[in-house]
C-alpha positions, 0 to 999 in steps of 0.5 A, a space after each residue: 532548554 525548550 524543545 524547538 517547535 516541530 522537533 519531535 515530528 522531525 525526530 520521529 520521521 528520521 527514526 522511521 527512515 532509520 527503522 525502514 532502511 536499517 531495521 527492515 521495518 514496514 513503514 506502517 509499523 515504524 510509524 506507530 513505533 516512532 509516534 510512541 517513542 517520540 511523543 508526537 503531538 496528535 496535530 503533527 502525526 500527518 506531518 510525520 507520515 508525510 515526511 517519511 513517505 516523501 523521503 522514501 518516495 524520492 530516496 534515489 534523488 535524495 541519495 544523489 544529492 547527499 552524495 554530491 555534496 558529501 566529500 566522503 561517504 558517511 560510515 555505517 555507524 553514522 546511519 542516524 545522521 544520514 537519516 536526519 539528512 535524508 528527511 531534511 533534504 526531502 523537506 527542502 526539495 519536495 515539501 516546500 519547507 523553508 530551507 532554514 527551518 528544515 536545516 535548523 531542525 536537522 541540526 537540533 536533532 543532531 545536537 541532542 545527542 553526544 554521539 551526533 553533536 559533532 556532525 551538526 556542522 557538516 549537516 548544516 553545510 550539506 543542507 545549505 548546499 542542497 538548498 542552493 544547488 539541489 534543483 540544478 543537480 536534479 534538473 536533467 535526471 530521470 526521477 523514476 530511474 533514480 527512485 525505482 530499483 533497477 531490478 523492479 524496472 527490469 521485471 516490469 519491462 519484461 512483463 509490459 514492454 518499455 513504454 508501459 513499464 516507464 509509465 508504471 514507474 512514474 505513476 508509482 511515485 505519485 501520491 495516491 488518492 483516498 477512496 471510500 467504500 460507502 454503504 449506500 448513496 455514493 453521490 450523496 456522500 460525494 457531495 457531503 465530503 466534497 469528493 467525486 464518485 469513481 466509476 468503481 462506485 467509490 467516493 474519491 476524496 479531494 486532496 486535503 480533505 482532512 483527518 479521516 476520523 474527523 470526517 462526517 460519517 466515520 463515527 456512524 460507520 457509513 463508509 470505510 477507506 478502501 482503494 477503488 481497485 481493492 473494492 472490485 474483487 467483491 463486486 465481481 461476485 454479484 448477489 451474494 445474499 445468504 451465501 457462505 463466504 470466506 475471506 482468506 488473509 482478511 485483515 484489515 477487513 475492507 473486503 470482509 466488510 463488503 461481503 458482510 454488507 452485501 449479505 453474505 455469512 462471512 468467515 474472515 481468516 488471518 494469521 496475525 492476531 494484531 491485524 485481526 484485532 484491527 479488523 474486528 475494530 473496523 467491523 464494530 465501527 461499521 456495525 457489521 458482523 463476521 466470524 473471525 478466525 486467527 489461523 494460517 490459511 494453509 493449516 486451517 480445516 473448516 467444518 464446511 465448504 464455501 459458496 464464495 471465497 476471496 483470496 487476497 494473497 500475500 504479495 510483493 505489494 508493488 501495486 501500492 507503492 504510492 501508499 507504501 513507498 517502503 516496498 521500493 527499498 524492502 523488497 527484492 526479486 528473490 523475495 518475490 520468488 519465495 512469495 509465488 510458491 506461497 501464492 500457489 499453495 494458497 490458491 490450491 488450498 482455496 480451491 479445496 475449500 470451495 463448493 462445486 459450482 462456487 466462485 473463487 476470487 484470486 487477487 494480489 496488489 502486485 504489478 508482476 505477472 508472476 504473482 498474477 497472470 502466471 499464477 492463474 495460468 499455472 493453476 488452470 493447467 494443474 487443476 482441470 476442475 477449475 475454470 476461469 469465469 471471464 469478467 464482461 465489460 457490462 459488469 464494469 461500465 467505465 472500467 472496461 479498459 481494465 479487462 485483459 484478453 483473458 477476462 481478468 482485471 489488471 489495474 495499473 497506477 497510471 489508471 489512478 488506482 492501486 496496481 491490482 490483479 483480479 481473476 474470477 474462477 469457478 469450481 466445476 460441478 462434477 455432476 
C-alpha cells in the first residue's frame, strides 16, 4: 500500500512531541532522532520542525480543545494517540492546513499500528469537531495564560511587575526572527539576502528567506546564524586583537567565532564532545581558528590566565522560548534553583581564570533575575576583587533602552530579541 504524501513528516512531528512530553527530550535532540527514524525527505524537514514547534508553542490551547471534545481523558497508555491529536490540532488551528488533510493524515498514522488502529475513529471525530468549533472555543481565552506555565508567569510577575510580565509571556509565544552575524559589510549582505541591518549590527533575514544552507555566503563562511542579542556580549569587549580569550560553555560556537574573527587567541571549552564537534565544524566553515578543549569548566585547570573571558552560563533558557518552546514544558522552578548554584560556581571559577585588569562577561539567555541580576549582585558582594564595568549608552547606539540602572544589559522578547542578561565585570589589579 502506498504511503500517503506527507505521512512521514507527520509521524516524525508526532514522535517529536512524544519524545519531548513523555521522554523529556530537548526539541533539538528529538528532531534529529525523528528525522532518522522516520526517513523524512529533506524537503519536508522544515515542515516537521514547524509542526513540532507550533504544537509546543500552543500546547495549552491545544490541550484545552482536546479536553473539550473528548468525553473522557485518554489514559496514559494512549499517549501516542494524544500526540497525534496534538500535532493535527496544531495544523488545523495554527498552520492553516486544510482540516480534511490534517485529519486524514492523523487517521493514517493511527491506522499504521495494530495498537492504535482502534483509535482512528475517535481521532477523526475529535478533529472534525475541533475544525468546526475550535475557533469559537478559543475566542475569549488568554493564549499566554494557557500556553505559559503559571509558575513561570509568577516569577516574571515578581521580577518585572504584572504589565511587563504579560508582555514577556505574549512575546515569548511569537516565532523568532533569524539573525546573521557577518564578518564584514552588513549593509551589503542585507541587500543581497533581502534583509535589514539590526541596530546590534546583525543582518535580520525576512520571513521565508529559505533554507539557511542554501543562502549566498553560507558555503564561503561569510556569516553565521546568531540572534542579535547573543552577539552583544562579545561586542562589549571592544578591541581584543591579540588578547588571550576563553569562551566557557562555548558550543555551538557563535561567540567563539566572534572572538576569533575579532583577532583574539581563543580557547573554547565545553563539556559536551558532541556539541564541541559541531563547534569545530562551524569554525571550519567560517575559516576561523580556536583551541578547543572538552572539559567541565569547574574541573578545568589551564596553564595560564586570560585577558578576557566570556561565560555564557548554563541556564533555564527561558529567553529563547520563541526558538525552543519545549522549555515551556521541560523546565520547573526547582530546576532553576539547581542551576543558580551551578552558575554561581562557574562565575567564581571564571574570576579565578582572569588576569588582574582583565574583563569577564557573564551572560545567560534566561529571563529570571535569579539567573542574572541577582547572580551579579551576589558575586560582587562575595568578591571584593571583582567590579562591574557599566555599559555606556554610547557603546550601543539604538539599543540604549536595553541598559538597566546598574549598567548591565537586559534584553526581552518584546524588544524583538532573545531574552538575555549581560554583565561586564573586571578583576581589580591589586597593584
